C-alpha angles and dihedrals in degrees: 000000000000120000110253116248093220138014090255092058091061091069097044127091113200121219090242092049092047093051093046094044098046121031128143127100132167143152135221115230130195129194092221119082115257113224117219113266120222093244091056092050090051094045092238116160105233099179107031135064093211118066116231122244121244114302108271094218132068109241092224112043112227109246093244092051099059113112105253124230114178141155134205142080101272098018105241095233090061093063116108141184116349093002091056092049093047089051088057090239099128123087089248098048102035114121133173122208119205115191141142130266106243095199120128116188115166131241092020098042117020098170134016127252117261132204131185099226120028117192114219141165090229095063095034096246099111111129116260129203094253090058092047092051090048089053087051091062090070103023106024122133135193129202141157116244138169118226121218133169114234091233101038116076101209120073112252095220143297127251147170104251123198130187147098125304112254090236092061091051092048090053087069086073091068122214115011131199131188094004113151104154141024118224119193138174142178136227111304106177090267087282117128089206090061098050113134113188143163139183147211132202117253089249093052090051099044106034131054121187119233109285092013131122121239125227106256147184101246125204102164131057119189089347096307133097111273110255124219088254089064095041101272164183081050129356136169116253117197104186101204098042141079119261098273089074093052096073116200126223090021113205111146136047122183122192110210142181089216109107093199124100115246095190116150088227092054088065090053099062095269131130104252091204097049113146127207108278126223103249141151131221132197121228118230113275127218120274091244133016130188116243089212093060130066113263117219118202123188139177149155131270129194117211102216134183091300094054125225133267102173146329117242133193138196127194124200139157115257125200114248093240096044122122105238098221095045092044092050092051091048093049097044098090092055099035117127110220123202129187121254122217116255113218110243125245114286126245097278094200089060100048105033121085113269093252095049126084121195090236088067095059124098110244093035129106107250091213102046100026090227129121114268090229134017127251088028119245111265089008137106123252130181132233137190143184136191105203118193134209098037112166124229118252 
């Protein structure tokens, strides 16, 4: 440890020193859903003497505050005026085509898929936004979901998504035969080289397990129309998956007899069926902290397919010249892990849009208006700790 240059330095912990001297974080995940405990609902701190301050993050990310990940040249959300209308990316001009994939490729595909009622631009039957919203009056769903890119660690944001389950939209095609997979893509500047597409199996599209969320065509985010920046006016939302499944600027659906995924990400060495993973993240800490004052650390946690039981932390001193990965592996057997506090659910009446009640949301108990598990599956929760006795240095 270096000798401090002044008395004041002896009581200060720098951000760099804190990160290098502490450094191990993990979470324990369970496959079974974790019901909300009474102490979490009340906000009581069960494992810390010092109460945490208010959560530093909004539970629902404002639409303009999501981190943006987009492709294209130009990026579709940057279009304006006539170009935006011609791209069918305004509420008035948006159209969705639903057709079949004619490909036959023995032995994988011996006959093409068939549907009774295709929807095309050419014959004027492509689905418009007014029709989709009308369908939402009888079949609409709402749920809260975090978005996360497969190749970017931090979640991009969390929103209340509203729309129509994909299965209800596909039913507009009438009788189907030899359909095994659903291909879909968004606007791509009419350039085949810029196509970004994804897919779901027929079963994933048409069946939802009890308590699950269906893939849907979303047209509202946090109670407002989805803007082009967030993938609107209509985008796919696949609740359990990373962002590459939730195609923005949705415009084409192809029903196919090909069982193979055609996802753009599958061709780039990614798992096309990757689910959201349970994982925790640490918020940035101040440049300097006083050793004489309590230090509060906070962060995010995503409850993925496996669910979440708790977030744990471990603090240790690390030598200045140590390699972080090697040091962490060496320290793991003797690490002492302690539970973090999970911030309780927010006041739903305060954060939901005025016309939305918590009882209407998938994943919530219709009687109590509270989530069935906390943090919510495929959603972001927040944690915090106030460790004591940290040494200066």
